[in-house]
C-alpha positions in Angstrom: 0.0 0.0 0.0 1.5 3.3 -1.1 1.4 6.5 0.9 0.0 9.8 -0.4 3.6 11.1 -1.0 4.6 7.9 -2.8 1.5 8.0 -5.1 2.1 11.6 -5.9 5.7 10.9 -6.8 4.7 7.9 -9.0 2.1 10.0 -10.9 4.4 13.0 -11.4 7.5 10.9 -12.4 5.5 9.0 -15.1 6.0 5.7 -13.3 2.3 5.4 -13.6 1.2 5.8 -17.2 -2.1 5.7 -19.0 -5.1 8.0 -18.4 -7.1 5.4 -16.5 -4.1 4.3 -14.3 -3.2 7.9 -13.5 -6.8 8.7 -12.6 -7.2 5.7 -10.4 -3.9 6.4 -8.7 -5.1 10.0 -8.2 -8.3 8.8 -6.7 -6.4 6.5 -4.3 -4.3 9.5 -3.3 -7.4 11.5 -2.8 -8.8 8.8 -0.5 -5.6 9.0 1.6 -5.5 12.8 1.7 -8.1 15.0 -0.1 -5.5 17.5 -1.3 -7.1 18.4 -4.6 -4.6 21.1 -5.5 -1.6 18.9 -5.1 -3.1 15.9 -6.9 -4.3 18.0 -9.9 -0.9 19.7 -10.2 0.9 16.3 -10.7 -0.4 16.0 -14.3 -2.0 19.2 -15.3 -2.4 18.0 -18.9 -4.2 14.7 -17.9 -8.0 15.5 -18.4 -9.2 12.1 -16.9 -7.4 12.8 -13.7 -9.0 16.3 -13.5 -12.5 14.8 -14.2 -12.1 11.9 -11.9 -11.3 14.1 -8.9 -14.2 16.4 -9.7 -16.5 13.4 -10.0 -15.2 11.9 -6.7 -15.8 15.2 -4.9 -19.4 15.1 -6.1 -20.3 11.4 -5.9 -17.5 9.7 -3.9 -14.3 7.9 -4.8 -15.9 4.5 -5.2 -18.4 5.8 -7.8 -15.6 7.5 -9.7 -13.6 4.3 -9.8 -16.6 2.3 -11.0 -17.3 4.9 -13.7 -13.8 4.7 -15.0 -13.8 0.9 -15.0 -17.2 0.6 -16.7 -16.2 3.1 -19.4 -13.1 1.1 -20.2 -15.2 -2.1 -20.6 -17.7 -0.3 -22.8 -14.9 1.0 -25.0 -13.5 -2.6 -25.3 -16.8 -3.8 -26.6 -17.2 -0.9 -29.1 -13.6 -1.2 -30.3 -14.2 -5.0 -30.9 -16.3 -4.1 -34.0 -13.6 -1.9 -35.5 -10.7 -4.5 -35.1 -9.3 -5.6 -38.5 -6.6 -8.1 -39.4 -3.9 -5.5 -39.9 -3.8 -2.5 -37.6 -1.6 0.3 -36.4 -1.9 1.1 -32.7 -0.3 3.5 -30.2 0.3 2.7 -26.6 -2.8 3.4 -24.6 -4.1 1.2 -21.8 -7.5 1.4 -23.5 -6.1 0.4 -26.8 -4.2 -2.5 -25.2 -7.3 -3.7 -23.4 -9.4 -3.5 -26.6 -6.9 -5.5 -28.7 -6.5 -8.1 -26.0 -10.3 -8.3 -25.6 -10.7 -8.8 -29.4 -7.9 -11.4 -29.6 -9.3 -13.3 -26.7 -12.6 -13.6 -28.5 -11.0 -15.1 -31.6 -10.1 -12.2 -33.8 -6.8 -12.9 -35.7 -4.9 -9.7 -35.7 -1.5 -8.3 -36.6 -0.5 -5.0 -35.0 2.1 -2.5 -36.1 3.4 0.1 -33.7 6.3 2.5 -33.2 8.7 2.7 -30.3 7.3 6.1 -29.2 10.3 7.9 -27.9 11.4 9.3 -25.5 9.6 7.1 -23.0 9.3 4.2 -25.4 5.6 3.5 -24.6 5.4 1.6 -27.9 7.8 -1.0 -26.5 5.4 -1.5 -23.6 2.6 -2.0 -26.1 4.6 -4.5 -28.1 5.6 -6.5 -25.1 2.0 -6.6 -23.8 0.7 -7.8 -27.2 3.4 -10.4 -27.6 2.7 -11.7 -24.1 -0.9 -12.2 -25.2 0.3 -14.0 -28.3 -0.7 -11.2 -30.7 1.5 -10.8 -33.7 3.3 -7.4 -33.4 5.8 -5.6 -35.6 7.5 -2.6 -34.1 9.0 0.3 -36.2 11.3 3.2 -35.3 9.3 6.4 -34.9 10.4 7.8 -38.2 8.8 4.9 -40.1 5.3 5.5 -38.7 3.8 6.2 -42.2 5.2 2.9 -43.5 3.4 1.1 -40.6 0.2 3.1 -41.1 0.1 2.4 -44.9 0.1 -1.3 -44.2 -2.8 -1.0 -41.8 -6.5 -1.4 -42.4 -7.4 0.7 -39.3 -5.5 2.9 -36.8 -6.2 2.7 -33.1 -5.2 5.8 -31.2 -5.5 6.8 -27.6 -7.6 9.8 -26.9 -8.8 11.4 -23.7 -12.2 12.1 -25.2 -14.0 11.7 -28.5 -16.7 14.3 -28.9 -19.7 14.3 -31.3 -18.7 14.2 -35.0 -15.4 12.5 -34.1 -13.5 15.5 -32.8 -10.7 14.2 -30.5 -9.2 15.9 -27.5 -5.5 15.1 -27.2 -5.8 12.7 -30.1 -3.6 12.6 -33.2 -4.2 11.4 -36.7 -6.9 9.0 -38.0 -6.4 7.0 -41.2 -10.1 6.8 -42.0 
C-alpha cells in the first residue's frame, strides 16, 4: 500500500502511465488525503485525472472508480467491432485492453506500432501484445507512415471523443 507522497511521486514521475491508471492512482491519493490542488498539479495535462477528482468530490471515490472501469469495458466492446486483421496502434491502456479483448474472442490480428520515444511506450505496447500471443511488428518512430500504410485501421489513444469525431489530445486518424 503506497502512501500519499509515494503515489504523488509515482504519478508525477510518469512511473504510472495511461489515463485510467493515472486517474485511479489520483483517486487513491485523494482517499488518503483529499488535497485536490496537489493531486491535480501532478499531471495538469491529464484530463481524466481532473474529471475523476471532480467526480469523486461530487459522488465519492468508489463511484468515480466504478465509472472509469465501466467506461473502459464499454470501449473494449465498441472497439471490438472496429478491429481488423492488420492494424496500427499506439500505446494506450484502453487500446491494449481493446486489442487483448478482441484477440481473446478469436479475432486474428497483426499490430504495427512504433517505439514512441522518448519514454518508449510503444515497446510497452509491443511487449503486452506479444505476451498475449498477438503478432506485433515494431518500427522506429520515423517509419510511422510505413506502418500506417500497411494497416486497415488505426487505433489511437484519446482522452475524449466528442460528437462528430473531434478528438481531445488525439492525433491522426487514417479513415
